[in-house]
N, C-alpha and C positions, 0 to 999 in steps of 0.2 A: 502493500501499501506508498503511495507518495505521501511521505508528510508535510511536503506543501503540501498539496492536496487538501490535505482532512485541515490542515490550519487554516487554511481559508475558506471551508465550506462552516470549522468552526464560527468564523468569528463573520458570516454570513449569515447562518443563523441565530446567531445571539443578538444582530443588531434587528435582524426578522419579528426575535422576540421584545426587547424594546422597542421597536416603535409601533407595532402593532396590542400589545397589552399591557406590559409594565409600565412604562409611560404613562399611561392613564388609570393604573392603579388597576388593573384587572388583571391579575394573581394567577390568576391558570397560566401564560405564559409561557413561568417559570415552569412544572411540569411536561407545559408541551416543547418545550424545548428539547427536554429530552429525550421526546419524542421524535425530533426533526433526526438530533441527533444520532439516536441508532439508527434510524434508518435511513442517514448520510452512510453512517460507517459500516450497513448491511449491505448497500449498492455498491460500495467501492470492496468489498472482500468478494459478491456477486456479483455482478455483473459480467468477469469474464467468462462464467461457465455458461451464460443463461441462450449459447447452440448448441453447446453438445451434445446430448444425447434427446434429441428433441422431443422425441417422443418416449421418455421415460416417464412414469407416474408424477416422478416432482418436478418434472417440469411442466407439466402440461396443468396440475394441479396451482402450481408456481403465474401458467397465465390465465387460465380462467381468475385467480382471485386480481390479478393486476388489472386486466383487461375489468375485471365486476367492480373494481374501486373506484373505476371513473363516471357509474355513472352517482353515486349518493354526492362524491366530490362535485362534481359540477353543478349537478342541479341544487345541492344545498348550498351555494355558494350565489349563483342566478337567484335560488328564493328568497335568499336576507338581501341579493343587492338592490331586489326590486320592491319588495315587500317589506323590507324592515327599516325605511329611513333611516338609514345612517345617520349618525350625529355627526362622528369625526371620520373611520375604517370603520367599513364596509360589517366590522362584525361587533360594534359598540351600535348594536337599534333602539331605535325606540319604540318602535312597537314589538311585539311577544308575534313571533311567526308562528303561525300554526298550520299553513296549507303543505300543499307539495310533499314532496318527502319530508318536511317535518311532524305531517301527519301522524306518518309511520315508527319515528327514531326524533330522538331530540338532541341529537348532535352529527348529522351525517355528514358533517368535513369530517370528524376524529372517525367514523365509520370507513372513511374511508382510509385516512394514515391507516387506519388499523388492519385494513385489507390489501396496503402496501406494504409494512411491516412482514406482514406472513407470506404475505406472495414471494416477496426478495427471502425471507429465509427459508422458504418452501425447499425455494431451488438448488442450494447446497445444505440442510440443514441437519450442520457439525454442530460441535457444543457450543463456541462462538456465538454463531448467529443463531442457536437456541437463545440461549442469553440477552442477545443482542432483543429480538425479538418478543422474549417474554418482559423485558423492560419497555420495549414501543411499547407495549398492555397495561402495565403497568403503569405506565407517564403515559398515561389517555384515557383512566380509567381515573385515576391522579386529578387531570384536567379537569373533568368531565365533573368530576364532584365538588370543586373549587367550581367552577362557572358555576353550576347549578347555584351556589349558597350565592354568589353573585347576583344571577338573574332573580334569583327571590326576594336580595334585598331591593333589585328594580322594579320590579312586579307584582311581587308579595303573592297573594290568595292566587291569583291569575297563572304564576307558573308553577303553583304549586299542583293545583289542576292539572295540569297540563301533562307533570308529572304521572300521574295516577293514571292517563288518558295514552299515556303513549310508550316505549322498552326506549332506554337510551341510546343502544350503536345497532342492533341487528331488528326488526320490524319479529312482535309476534316471540322472541326469542329474550334477550335480554335489552 
């Protein structure tokens, strides 16, 4: 793994986390930083093997998860942008969004990141990759829990009711 690329990636991820969350006292950006970091390191460890053994079970599952990750990520982002009436950044909505993909999951963007991290991990499921995949999942869970506290303080009972009606990441399951 190239150390320069790793350091540059960490720097970019840190700036992103600061610019979109921590700067606005939305502290869910702190564990989300570790999610992005684990996905980035997984990518650096695994990108060379994606086109070897194209039809092995883990490569096929990896591609299915990576392709599937596009829908919740894109749909969630576009719905937030269109319906959320953001104050200063796209994620700082002034209206609770409960339509589109948000009708089924509270965190479609984190669902997308979970699918990406798991998809990359499965392409070469060695011990370091499994640890990074679990780190990603834990960081996303903590991110969602912290963000939900922020949303309850912003939207009150309306968000608490929303939590009862929808799953966190995976429709009808979790």
